[in-house]
N, C-alpha and C positions, 0 to 999 in steps of 0.2 A: 504494500500500500504506500501511497505517496504521503510524505510529511511536508508540513508547511515550509521547513527549511530547504526542501528540494525545489520549491517553486522559484521562478524568476522574481527578482525584487519587486517588480511592478504588480505582482499578484500575491504578495505576502499577506494581503487582507482576506484572501479566500479561506473560508472555513471548510476544513476537510473532514468534519465529523459526520457528514452524511455518507453512510456506507456505500450506497449505490453510485453516488457521484464520484466518490473516491475510487471505487472499483472500476468505473468506466474510464476515468482519467488514467489510472494505472494500466489498464489494458491498452489504451492508445499509446502511452509513452513507452511501455516496456514490451508490448506485444509486437509481433512481426506480420500481422495480417491486416487486411483492409477492415475498416469498421463502418458500420451503417448505424446512424443515430435516428431514432424515431420515437418521439415523445411529445407530450403537450407543451405548449408555449410556457416559457418561464422555468423550465427544468434545468437549464444550464448548458444546453448543447453548444451554443455560440461561445460561452465562456471556456468550455473544454477545448474548442477549436483554437481560441486565442492563446490559451496557455500552451498547448502543444506546439503551435506555430512559433511561439517565443522560445521553446525549449529544443525543437528539432529542426533540422534542415530537410529540404525536399518533401515538404508536406503538400499534398494535393487535396484541395477542397472542392467538392462538387455538391451542388444543391439542386433540388427539384423546383425551387422557386427563385425567381429573379430577385425578390425582396431580400432574401438571405444573402445571396451572392453579392448584391450591391452593398448591403450593410457591412459585410466582412471586408469587401474591397475598399470601402471608404476608410476602414480602420487599418489599412496596410496589409491585409491578408488576401492574396490573390484567390478569388473564388469564381467558379464558372457554373452555369446551369448545365444539367444533363437531361436529355430527353430520350 
């Protein structure tokens, strides 16, 4: 599991006490497979993408909606839609 001290400095405010959030973050950072996120709004999908993009290189972000791709792209994370 990920610890707060493992996070980039700009994300040291993130609380990692939510087991499912922490497990998902751990799978993306330490796993070696593609990940598909699907959950209701406000669950932290974009936050996980932002943290991982700050911690790893060669991250590819694909979205089914242009809204998400635009939001992430405006924050410096290249994201594209997939159809």
